[in-house]
Wavefront OBJ file of the C-alpha trace (Angstrom):
o trace
v -13.530 9.296 -16.150
v -15.834 6.523 -17.260
v -15.311 5.219 -20.755
v -11.629 4.199 -20.684
v -11.763 1.061 -22.794
v -8.268 -0.408 -22.726
v -8.171 -2.239 -19.383
v -9.766 -5.635 -19.843
v -8.971 -8.034 -17.048
v -11.167 -11.066 -17.516
v -14.458 -9.240 -18.100
v -14.609 -5.562 -18.947
v -13.321 -4.570 -15.540
v -12.721 -0.900 -16.134
v -12.827 0.518 -12.628
v -11.666 -0.945 -9.356
v -11.423 0.375 -5.825
v -9.264 -0.544 -2.878
v -8.354 0.956 0.461
v -5.120 2.565 1.499
v -4.611 4.185 4.862
v -3.434 7.585 5.934
v -0.970 6.076 8.402
v 2.203 4.596 6.953
v 2.294 2.167 9.841
v -1.004 0.573 8.897
v -0.738 -2.919 7.467
v -1.093 -3.036 3.685
v -4.040 -4.953 2.330
v -6.745 -4.212 -0.147
v -10.462 -4.665 -0.715
v -11.095 -5.100 -4.412
v -14.045 -3.554 -6.175
v -15.063 -3.325 -9.810
v -17.148 -1.518 -12.378
v -18.512 -4.632 -14.078
v -21.250 -3.213 -16.279
v -23.620 -0.274 -16.525
v -26.255 -2.511 -14.941
v -24.504 -5.114 -12.783
v -26.565 -8.204 -12.013
v -26.278 -11.247 -9.794
v -25.055 -13.182 -12.831
v -22.309 -10.712 -13.775
v -21.101 -10.500 -10.169
v -20.928 -14.290 -9.923
v -19.156 -14.452 -13.277
v -16.620 -11.902 -12.024
v -15.956 -14.109 -8.998
v -15.554 -17.194 -11.196
v -13.149 -15.433 -13.545
v -11.202 -13.320 -11.092
v -11.158 -15.821 -8.234
v -12.573 -13.334 -5.738
v -15.950 -11.739 -5.231
v -15.735 -7.929 -5.544
v -16.025 -6.234 -2.179
v -17.480 -3.181 -3.922
v -19.546 -2.811 -7.087
v -19.654 0.614 -8.720
v -22.471 2.184 -10.746
v -22.845 5.587 -12.410
v -26.042 7.642 -12.117
v -26.748 10.998 -13.744
v -29.183 13.716 -12.677
v -32.924 13.051 -12.302
v -32.263 9.286 -12.090
v -31.933 6.747 -9.268
v -30.075 3.470 -8.812
v -32.314 0.691 -10.089
v -33.827 -1.407 -7.265
v -32.873 -4.639 -9.046
v -29.234 -3.561 -9.074
v -29.373 -2.754 -5.363
v -30.933 -6.118 -4.540
v -28.431 -8.099 -6.608
v -25.397 -6.271 -5.219
v -26.342 -6.817 -1.587
v -27.654 -10.343 -2.070
v -24.180 -11.157 -3.325
v -22.834 -9.584 -0.092
v -21.089 -6.747 -1.913
v -21.144 -3.022 -1.138
v -22.604 -0.480 -3.564
v -20.515 2.477 -4.739
v -22.619 5.144 -6.456
v -20.925 7.725 -8.658
v -23.590 10.433 -8.806
v -22.994 12.889 -11.633
v -24.887 16.215 -11.564
v -25.417 16.432 -15.323
v -27.447 14.869 -18.114
v -25.174 12.138 -19.408
v -26.905 11.689 -22.755
v -25.755 15.100 -23.989
v -23.113 15.807 -21.313
v -24.902 18.982 -20.315
v -24.627 20.284 -16.791
v -27.631 21.112 -14.663
v -28.381 24.656 -13.517
v -26.375 24.698 -10.289
v -27.889 27.999 -9.200
v -31.331 26.349 -9.389
v -30.019 23.535 -7.203
v -28.810 26.015 -4.586
v -32.148 27.833 -4.731
v -34.033 24.690 -3.717
v -35.579 23.638 -7.046
v -34.093 20.150 -6.834
v -34.681 19.545 -3.104
v -37.442 16.969 -3.689
v -35.291 14.904 -6.058
v -32.311 15.038 -3.688
v -34.515 14.065 -0.721
v -35.970 11.142 -2.680
v -32.461 10.019 -3.629
v -31.370 10.241 0.011
v -34.393 8.252 1.214
v -33.836 5.538 -1.394
v -30.228 5.125 -0.331
v -31.228 5.284 3.327
v -33.771 2.524 2.657
v -30.997 0.119 1.672
v -30.159 -0.007 5.400
v -26.618 -1.059 4.597
v -23.419 0.851 3.946
v -23.317 2.735 0.649
v -20.364 4.716 -0.724
v -21.341 7.874 -2.605
v -19.011 9.717 -4.979
v -20.807 12.960 -5.718
v -19.490 15.320 -8.430
v -16.151 13.540 -8.776
v -12.946 14.690 -10.524
v -13.711 18.346 -9.877
v -10.033 19.177 -10.367
v -10.200 18.250 -14.063
v -11.680 20.424 -16.777
v -13.925 17.872 -18.496
v -17.014 18.104 -16.249
v -19.324 21.134 -15.985
v -19.191 20.985 -12.169
v -15.390 21.184 -12.054
v -13.655 23.976 -10.200
v -12.310 25.225 -13.524
v -15.813 25.563 -15.013
v -18.147 26.117 -12.056
v -15.760 27.849 -9.705
v -14.270 26.463 -6.513
v -16.605 28.255 -4.086
v -19.761 27.280 -5.940
v -18.571 23.664 -6.204
v -18.151 23.535 -2.418
v -21.564 25.135 -1.932
v -23.251 22.553 -4.185
v -21.506 19.619 -2.491
v -22.388 20.863 0.996
v -25.986 21.639 0.003
v -26.577 18.087 -1.240
v -24.952 16.431 1.766
v -26.906 18.620 4.195
v -30.146 17.315 2.677
v -28.919 13.723 3.104
v -28.088 14.459 6.737
v -31.530 15.951 7.329
v -33.046 12.801 5.818
v -31.069 10.674 8.282
v -29.073 8.796 5.609
v -26.323 7.875 8.058
v -25.454 4.716 6.130
v -23.926 6.820 3.332
v -20.133 7.210 3.235
v -19.168 10.341 1.313
v -16.156 10.019 -1.000
v -14.475 13.224 -2.128
v -13.031 11.766 -5.338
v -10.316 13.698 -7.193
v -8.239 13.194 -10.302
v -4.582 12.216 -9.806
v -3.452 15.527 -11.322
v -4.933 19.016 -11.433
v -6.007 20.109 -14.919
v -5.253 22.919 -15.431
v -2.596 23.189 -12.748
v -4.291 26.057 -10.929
v -7.486 23.979 -10.558
v -6.222 22.529 -7.291
v -8.489 19.964 -5.674
v -7.700 21.271 -2.196
v -9.487 24.502 -3.044
v -12.650 22.472 -3.718
v -12.531 20.469 -0.481
v -15.893 20.980 1.305
v -14.560 20.307 4.818
v -13.883 17.336 7.067
v -17.489 17.129 8.275
v -18.620 16.573 4.674
v -16.132 13.860 3.744
v -15.567 10.302 4.987
v -13.044 9.095 2.397
v -10.688 10.606 -0.148
v -10.953 8.962 -3.562
v -8.240 9.217 -6.216
v -8.750 8.411 -9.920
v -5.913 7.805 -12.377
v -5.287 6.139 -15.724
v -2.222 4.975 -17.589
v -2.953 6.012 -21.175
v 0.464 4.860 -22.398
v 1.113 6.266 -25.861
v -2.517 5.840 -26.916
v -3.055 9.618 -26.887
v -0.948 12.395 -28.425
v -0.503 13.983 -24.994
v 0.163 10.803 -22.974
v 3.094 8.569 -22.054
v 3.526 5.249 -20.232
v 3.250 5.679 -16.451
v 3.470 3.082 -13.682
v 0.801 2.750 -11.008
v 3.191 4.193 -8.421
v 4.075 7.146 -10.637
v 0.399 7.993 -11.040
v -0.760 7.573 -7.454
v 2.129 7.801 -4.969
v 2.520 11.564 -4.790
v -1.190 12.350 -4.547
v -1.794 9.589 -1.980
v 0.991 10.919 0.230
v -0.289 14.458 -0.183
v -3.892 13.541 0.619
v -2.855 11.463 3.625
v -0.911 14.374 5.112
v -3.488 17.089 4.462
v -6.789 15.341 5.162
v -6.128 12.509 7.648
v -8.864 10.512 5.915
v -8.813 6.926 4.625
v -7.966 6.828 0.920
v -9.656 4.879 -1.858
v -8.185 4.356 -5.311
v -11.596 4.906 -6.857
v -10.765 4.494 -10.556
v -7.708 3.079 -12.262
v -6.844 1.316 -15.481
v -4.106 0.777 -18.035
v -3.781 0.508 -21.786
v -1.527 -2.030 -23.526
v -0.203 0.635 -25.861
v 3.369 1.563 -25.075
v 4.284 -0.936 -22.351
v 3.612 -4.220 -20.555
v 0.079 -4.085 -19.176
v 0.448 -7.402 -17.351
v 3.413 -6.084 -15.374
v 1.542 -2.827 -14.715
v -1.420 -4.733 -13.259
v 0.719 -6.982 -11.085
v 2.714 -4.054 -9.733
v -0.512 -2.191 -9.030
v -2.152 -5.059 -7.174
v 0.945 -6.552 -5.525
v 0.024 -10.149 -6.249
v 3.163 -11.769 -4.831
v 3.134 -13.161 -1.307
v 0.180 -10.869 -0.687
v -1.961 -13.120 1.496
v -2.034 -14.356 5.050
v -0.501 -17.763 5.645
v 0.145 -20.179 8.470
v 2.191 -23.246 9.387
v 0.790 -25.953 11.669
v 3.345 -28.091 13.480
v 1.729 -30.580 15.845
v -0.459 -28.565 18.196
v 1.236 -25.252 17.414
v 0.362 -22.713 14.741
v 3.149 -20.533 13.371
v 2.575 -17.416 11.303
v 2.384 -13.650 11.139
v 1.043 -12.179 14.395
v 0.662 -8.627 13.097
v -2.533 -6.559 13.239
v -4.022 -7.948 10.033
v -3.661 -11.555 11.194
v -5.119 -10.721 14.600
v -8.164 -9.156 12.956
v -9.244 -12.680 12.031
v -9.702 -13.402 15.724
v -7.423 -16.426 16.066
v -3.781 -15.417 15.629
v -1.048 -18.100 15.574
v 0.702 -18.945 18.843
v 4.196 -18.448 17.407
v 5.533 -15.525 15.397
v 7.217 -16.975 12.309
v 10.040 -14.398 12.325
v 11.137 -15.665 15.744
v 11.325 -19.330 14.735
v 13.738 -21.478 12.759
v 13.135 -24.761 10.951
v 15.011 -26.556 13.714
v 12.442 -25.318 16.255
v 9.814 -27.706 14.930
v 11.444 -30.119 12.473
v 13.314 -33.113 13.928
v 13.692 -36.836 13.349
v 10.512 -37.286 15.396
v 8.599 -34.340 13.943
v 8.763 -34.728 10.175
v 5.525 -33.081 9.022
v 4.292 -29.478 8.860
v 1.069 -28.303 7.229
v 1.142 -24.974 5.403
v -1.908 -22.897 4.414
v -1.562 -19.924 2.063
v -4.336 -17.359 1.383
v -7.185 -17.910 3.838
v -9.651 -17.038 1.069
v -8.459 -19.486 -1.586
v -7.148 -21.806 1.155
v -4.185 -23.413 -0.590
v -3.120 -26.344 1.611
v 0.335 -27.943 1.494
v 2.046 -30.738 3.400
v 5.777 -30.269 4.021
v 7.691 -33.472 4.850
v 11.190 -33.700 6.312
v 13.109 -36.425 4.443
v 16.580 -36.074 5.951
v 18.842 -33.778 7.990
v 22.251 -33.129 6.472
v 25.281 -31.033 7.389
v 25.722 -27.579 5.885
v 28.272 -27.529 3.074
v 30.773 -24.725 3.042
v 30.444 -22.251 0.173
v 26.829 -23.083 -0.593
v 24.085 -20.573 0.069
v 20.884 -21.870 1.634
v 18.012 -22.561 1.252
v 18.279 -24.377 -2.086
v 15.796 -26.188 -4.268
v 16.970 -29.720 -5.105
v 14.232 -30.650 -7.553
v 10.584 -30.172 -8.418
v 8.086 -30.074 -11.249
v 5.506 -27.710 -12.778
v 4.930 -24.044 -12.007
v 3.372 -22.615 -8.865
v -0.264 -21.537 -9.496
v -0.624 -17.754 -9.799
v -2.005 -15.749 -6.882
v -5.777 -15.166 -6.751
v -6.686 -17.764 -9.366
v -9.425 -19.202 -7.127
v -7.793 -22.150 -5.324
v -7.789 -25.623 -6.908
v -11.116 -25.305 -8.802
v -10.147 -21.904 -10.198
v -6.679 -23.145 -11.127
v -7.980 -26.158 -13.026
v -10.443 -23.879 -14.784
v -7.567 -21.563 -15.712
v -5.580 -24.512 -17.135
v -8.577 -25.646 -19.163
v -9.076 -22.203 -20.702
v -5.361 -21.689 -21.452
v -5.258 -25.030 -23.258
v -8.044 -24.006 -25.644
v -7.228 -20.965 -27.799
v -10.804 -20.987 -29.131
v -12.358 -20.615 -25.682
v -14.409 -17.421 -25.258
v -12.250 -16.349 -22.314
v -8.881 -17.417 -23.688
v -7.630 -13.913 -24.545
v -8.714 -12.343 -21.257
v -7.286 -15.202 -19.182
v -4.071 -15.115 -21.200
v -3.788 -11.397 -20.436
v -4.410 -11.971 -16.724
v -1.994 -14.919 -16.486
v 0.743 -13.062 -18.378
v 3.794 -15.266 -19.064
v 2.580 -18.070 -16.774
v 3.516 -21.512 -18.146
v 1.957 -24.412 -16.163
v 4.643 -26.942 -17.097
v 7.614 -24.656 -16.502
v 10.047 -25.476 -13.712
v 13.621 -24.357 -13.165
v 15.262 -25.306 -9.896
v 17.677 -22.367 -10.074
v 14.755 -19.964 -10.433
v 13.057 -21.712 -7.532
v 16.212 -21.357 -5.436
v 16.366 -17.635 -6.196
v 12.716 -17.326 -5.172
v 13.437 -19.019 -1.844
v 16.508 -16.932 -1.113
v 15.228 -13.560 -2.243
v 14.155 -11.560 -0.319
v 15.145 -12.757 3.132
v 15.409 -10.889 6.443
v 18.947 -11.759 7.535
v 19.389 -9.284 10.386
v 19.307 -11.983 13.077
v 21.636 -14.225 11.073
v 24.100 -11.384 10.699
v 24.318 -10.882 14.469
v 24.191 -14.511 15.548
v 26.019 -16.349 12.777
v 28.075 -14.097 10.552
v 29.629 -12.061 13.350
v 30.590 -15.231 15.214
v 32.591 -16.326 12.174
v 35.583 -14.619 10.648
v 33.682 -12.247 8.405
v 35.784 -9.649 6.581
v 35.181 -6.063 7.633
v 32.302 -4.284 5.960
v 33.504 -1.505 3.670
v 31.312 1.580 3.221
v 30.209 1.891 -0.405
v 29.874 5.554 -1.275
v 29.395 5.345 -5.040
v 26.171 3.836 -6.301
v 27.702 3.371 -9.758
v 30.277 0.982 -8.295
v 27.557 -1.609 -7.748
v 26.699 -3.951 -10.634
v 23.237 -3.294 -12.182
v 21.994 -6.654 -10.870
v 22.936 -5.656 -7.325
v 21.336 -2.234 -7.695
v 18.039 -3.918 -8.613
v 18.269 -6.087 -5.483
v 18.517 -2.986 -3.273
v 15.688 -0.900 -4.737
v 12.368 -1.787 -3.045
v 13.629 -5.359 -2.622
v 15.149 -5.631 0.878
v 12.962 -6.973 3.661
v 12.781 -4.764 6.755
v 11.754 -6.571 9.941
v 10.608 -3.300 11.494
v 8.398 -2.168 8.592
v 7.492 -5.763 7.681
v 7.743 -4.788 4.043
v 10.135 -4.584 1.110
v 12.142 -1.364 1.260
v 15.145 0.297 -0.352
v 18.513 -0.063 1.388
v 20.477 3.150 1.936
v 23.837 4.039 3.538
v 25.089 0.575 2.740
v 28.429 -1.155 3.167
v 29.502 -4.506 1.824
v 31.810 -7.470 2.274
v 32.196 -10.996 0.882
v 31.990 -14.232 2.820
v 32.029 -17.849 1.604
v 31.424 -16.811 -1.978
v 28.567 -14.467 -1.132
v 28.450 -10.699 -1.225
v 26.799 -9.320 1.917
v 25.251 -5.856 1.898
v 24.392 -4.104 5.148
v 22.613 -0.780 5.429
v 19.602 1.161 6.677
v 15.935 0.924 5.767
v 14.955 4.006 3.754
v 11.680 4.248 5.698
v 12.505 3.639 9.365
v 16.351 3.479 9.433
v 16.244 -0.064 10.886
v 19.329 -2.118 10.023
v 18.727 -4.379 7.021
v 20.906 -7.018 5.361
v 20.948 -8.537 1.903
v 23.084 -11.319 0.433
v 24.010 -11.460 -3.260
v 25.287 -14.545 -5.052
l 1 2 3 4 5 6 7 8 9 10 11 12 13 14 15 16 17 18 19 20 21 22 23 24 25 26 27 28 29 30 31 32 33 34 35 36 37 38 39 40 41 42 43 44 45 46 47 48 49 50 51 52 53 54 55 56 57 58 59 60 61 62 63 64 65 66 67 68 69 70 71 72 73 74 75 76 77 78 79 80 81 82 83 84 85 86 87 88 89 90 91 92 93 94 95 96 97 98 99 100 101 102 103 104 105 106 107 108 109 110 111 112 113 114 115 116 117 118 119 120 121 122 123 124 125 126 127 128 129 130 131 132 133 134 135 136 137 138 139 140 141 142 143 144 145 146 147 148 149 150 151 152 153 154 155 156 157 158 159 160 161 162 163 164 165 166 167 168 169 170 171 172 173 174 175 176 177 178 179 180 181 182 183 184 185 186 187 188 189 190 191 192 193 194 195 196 197 198 199 200 201 202 203 204 205 206 207 208 209 210 211 212 213 214 215 216 217 218 219 220 221 222 223 224 225 226 227 228 229 230 231 232 233 234 235 236 237 238 239 240 241 242 243 244 245 246 247 248 249 250 251 252 253 254 255 256 257 258 259 260 261 262 263 264 265 266 267 268 269 270 271 272 273 274 275 276 277 278 279 280 281 282 283 284 285 286 287 288 289 290 291 292 293 294 295 296 297 298 299 300 301 302 303 304 305 306 307 308 309 310 311 312 313 314 315 316 317 318 319 320 321 322 323 324 325 326 327 328 329 330 331 332 333 334 335 336 337 338 339 340 341 342 343 344 345 346 347 348 349 350 351 352 353 354 355 356 357 358 359 360 361 362 363 364 365 366 367 368 369 370 371 372 373 374 375 376 377 378 379 380 381 382 383 384 385 386 387 388 389 390 391 392 393 394 395 396 397 398 399 400 401 402 403 404 405 406 407 408 409 410 411 412 413 414 415 416 417 418 419 420 421 422 423 424 425 426 427 428 429 430 431 432 433 434 435 436 437 438 439 440 441 442 443 444 445 446 447 448 449 450 451 452 453 454 455 456 457 458 459 460 461 462 463 464 465 466 467 468 469 470 471 472 473 474 475 476 477 478 479 480 481 482 483 484
């Protein structure tokens, strides 16, 4: 649904794409794409990278009937090492009039379709093609509601068959649907052309807030979760969020964006202690070809810090490459009644994720300090409530302590001490609101390697701390959470 004008992150970024996977066990990560402009250029792609801190993996363009993707656009996209996503709309965009689909099926448009296929084939690199998208809405003439489900499938198959005959094997076909069926009986599954005609499932969705008489504020999860789960089960295809955006009307757009993108602790990282590298040895880390020798979840600070080994190097985000040096200053005895780890002191705020490493961060600071700068408003929107000079050691302590996987500590430490018996908590309302928030999607599960919701929980208190023990809502693995 091109034309949604409320989502302005940095530079008119209206559409973005990223991969999800049909398997729940797959490691979460995303490849960001963007609709930058009607005619993206080398300059606008580079400007996106400078502003956003990352180069878009994908760049999307829209093309209507009788037209082709401009060669200059193709050259600029691939010279910048991006991947082209073509949304090919079988209508005349200037007057929003559909083509004669019966003429298409009769062969009248074969030459145009063949030429389109050969042009895309000539790119000789991967191209994603969204043909006749959002067919389960009622706003396009090719939709199931207007054209009919059977004819839609016939048109889709007819076009792809011509591409196959032309040998355009570099094209990845994206069956791109709207997040909800409009009207309800216009179900996207009835328009599905078949597994042999589809490589990816695309899902489009927008948070219109209260900007429209018929709309309300909706979170990213509320829009996409149900349809993603449904598509994953039914089609067994990789899923792309092919269009998404949010208005500011009716809610906090900054929070919406951050929740959508998951910009907290979202990057690979690694510790280097002497000749050993310590980090996450899961599938994503191993894809980089040089996984760390030690799994960080199996190690404690005492395994590599000592009076003789006082330095550890820490790298966060292998793209931005934030480098830190951690120095051991002293080793002291644990004090009873105090929860660890604790922040003793510090200064200034941590740079926000994906700001582009040190150069991008200093550029961000420069723009935020000048309210007359051309990019001040967009950067202010992206940065949200970020205050460079802010520091609160209690907030920092909470960040260090929460969330933490304490399952090993529970078995090895707590159960060796005189811990009061855990009492099964059967009434959710008995928990304080602050504790309820710490259980919902906020407990680390060592099995899932993700934040989950704790269920079937019991609780006790020990040394001034409340300890909650329960099951992961996803895999039923035992999880533990402490509450001050």
